[in-house]
C-alpha positions as CSV (number, residue, x, y, z in Angstrom):
1,M,17.7,11.9,0.1
2,Y,18.6,14.3,2.9
3,S,22.0,15.6,3.9
4,D,23.0,17.5,7.0
5,T,24.0,21.0,6.3
6,G,26.0,21.4,9.5
7,T,23.3,23.6,11.0
8,G,21.2,20.8,12.4
9,R,18.9,21.2,9.4
10,H,18.5,18.7,6.7
11,E,18.5,19.7,3.0
12,H,16.5,17.6,0.5
13,R,18.5,16.4,-2.5
14,P,16.6,14.6,-5.2
15,V,17.7,11.0,-5.8
16,G,17.6,11.4,-9.5
17,T,15.2,11.7,-12.4
18,L,11.9,10.1,-11.9
19,T,10.5,8.1,-14.7
20,Y,7.2,6.3,-15.1
21,P,7.5,2.8,-16.5
22,A,7.8,3.0,-20.3
23,G,4.5,2.5,-22.0
24,A,2.6,2.3,-18.7
25,R,-0.7,4.0,-18.3
26,F,-1.8,5.5,-15.0
27,A,-3.1,2.0,-14.3
28,P,-0.1,0.1,-15.6
29,A,-0.2,-3.4,-17.0
30,M,3.4,-4.6,-16.5
31,P,4.4,-8.2,-17.3
32,P,4.6,-10.4,-14.2
33,A,8.3,-10.8,-14.6
34,E,8.9,-7.1,-14.4
35,V,6.7,-6.8,-11.4
36,G,8.5,-9.8,-9.8
37,A,11.8,-8.1,-10.3
38,L,10.8,-5.2,-7.9
39,S,11.8,-5.5,-4.3
40,T,9.1,-6.4,-1.8
41,L,9.3,-3.0,-0.2
42,A,9.0,-1.3,-3.6
43,L,5.7,-3.2,-4.1
44,A,4.6,-2.2,-0.6
45,H,5.5,1.5,-1.3
46,I,3.3,1.5,-4.4
47,G,0.6,-0.5,-2.7
48,D,0.5,1.9,0.2
49,G,-0.5,4.7,-2.2
50,V,-3.0,2.5,-4.1
51,Y,-4.7,1.4,-0.9
52,E,-4.9,4.9,0.5
53,L,-6.2,6.3,-2.8
54,M,-8.9,3.6,-2.9
55,M,-9.9,4.3,0.7
56,R,-10.0,8.1,0.1
57,T,-12.1,7.5,-3.0
58,A,-14.5,5.3,-1.2
59,L,-14.9,7.8,1.6
60,A,-15.4,10.7,-0.8
61,F,-18.2,8.7,-2.5
62,S,-19.7,7.6,0.8
63,G,-21.2,11.1,1.2
64,V,-18.7,12.5,3.7
65,T,-18.1,16.1,2.5
66,A,-16.2,17.9,5.3
67,A,-12.4,17.8,4.7
68,H,-11.6,17.2,8.4
69,E,-14.1,14.3,8.5
70,L,-12.6,12.8,5.4
71,H,-9.1,13.1,6.9
72,R,-10.2,11.6,10.2
73,E,-11.9,8.7,8.6
74,T,-8.9,8.0,6.3
75,V,-6.5,8.0,9.2
76,Y,-8.9,5.6,11.1
77,R,-8.8,3.2,8.2
78,V,-5.3,3.6,6.7
79,N,-3.0,2.5,9.4
80,A,-1.2,-0.8,10.4
81,P,-3.8,-2.1,12.9
82,A,-6.7,-1.5,10.6
83,Q,-4.8,-3.0,7.6
84,A,-3.9,-6.0,9.8
85,R,-7.7,-6.5,10.5
86,A,-8.4,-6.1,6.8
87,V,-5.8,-8.8,5.9
88,E,-7.4,-11.3,8.3
89,H,-10.7,-10.8,6.5
90,I,-9.4,-11.3,2.9
91,L,-6.9,-14.1,3.6
92,P,-9.4,-16.9,2.8
93,A,-10.2,-15.2,-0.6
94,L,-6.6,-15.0,-1.8
95,T,-5.3,-17.2,-4.6
96,P,-2.1,-19.2,-3.9
97,E,-0.1,-16.7,-5.9
98,E,-1.6,-13.7,-4.1
99,L,-1.0,-15.4,-0.7
100,A,2.7,-15.9,-1.7
101,V,3.0,-12.2,-2.5
102,Y,1.3,-11.2,0.8
103,K,3.7,-13.5,2.7
104,R,6.7,-12.1,0.9
105,G,5.6,-8.6,2.0
106,R,4.7,-9.7,5.5
107,N,8.2,-11.3,6.0
108,A,10.1,-8.3,4.5
109,K,12.7,-6.8,6.8
110,V,11.5,-3.4,8.0
111,N,13.7,-0.9,9.9
112,S,11.1,0.7,12.1
113,V,7.5,0.2,13.4
114,P,5.1,3.1,14.1
115,Q,4.3,3.8,17.8
116,H,0.6,3.0,17.3
117,A,1.2,-0.5,15.9
118,D,2.9,-3.7,17.1
119,V,5.4,-5.6,15.0
120,S,2.9,-8.2,13.8
121,E,0.4,-5.6,12.7
122,Y,3.0,-3.7,10.8
123,H,4.2,-6.8,9.0
124,A,0.7,-7.7,8.1
125,A,0.1,-4.2,6.8
126,T,3.3,-4.4,4.7
127,G,2.1,-7.7,3.2
128,L,-1.2,-6.2,2.3
129,E,0.4,-3.2,0.7
130,A,2.8,-5.4,-1.2
131,L,-0.1,-7.4,-2.5
132,F,-2.0,-4.2,-3.6
133,G,1.2,-2.9,-5.3
134,W,1.6,-6.2,-7.1
135,L,-2.0,-6.3,-8.3
136,W,-1.9,-2.6,-9.4
137,L,1.3,-2.8,-11.4
138,Q,-0.1,-5.8,-13.3
139,G,-3.3,-3.9,-14.1
140,M,-5.5,-6.3,-12.1
141,T,-7.9,-3.5,-11.1
142,E,-10.9,-5.8,-11.0
143,R,-9.2,-8.0,-8.5
144,L,-8.1,-5.0,-6.4
145,E,-11.7,-3.8,-6.4
146,A,-13.0,-7.2,-5.3
147,L,-10.5,-7.5,-2.4
148,F,-11.1,-3.9,-1.4
149,G,-14.8,-4.6,-1.4
150,L,-14.2,-7.4,1.1
151,I,-12.1,-5.0,3.2
152,T,-14.8,-2.4,3.3
153,E,-17.1,-5.0,5.0
154,V,-15.0,-4.8,8.1
155,L,-13.5,-1.3,8.1
């Protein structure tokens, strides 16, 4: 949370104590009811990190070694237009439940859209991120890897 100090500068104030879900490992395995209780945008927030970490890992293992090249390739693949293309590729492979989570994320109300993306791309990317967050929190890492494998075919 940020507050205006009256000088035109904003001061960061922590929102509170951060806690990791009780009993969760780095790859949590939360019950579906707990995951379902989270807001769609919370799922997308988590999924954004999961997706970027998977992409960064894949790039690092692809043989790219220069930091600037890793960054450039990550930026090329982790953005709303690229994620919208990725979604189009994996949609036929989604289960009905996964499709419902994706649509819930896609239809979430967002307050802003980045300059380099149109509204439909941003909504599609938010849906993908919500799906990745949903899968991650339930510990469905094999399914994440399978969907990510499909994505790497087109990105």
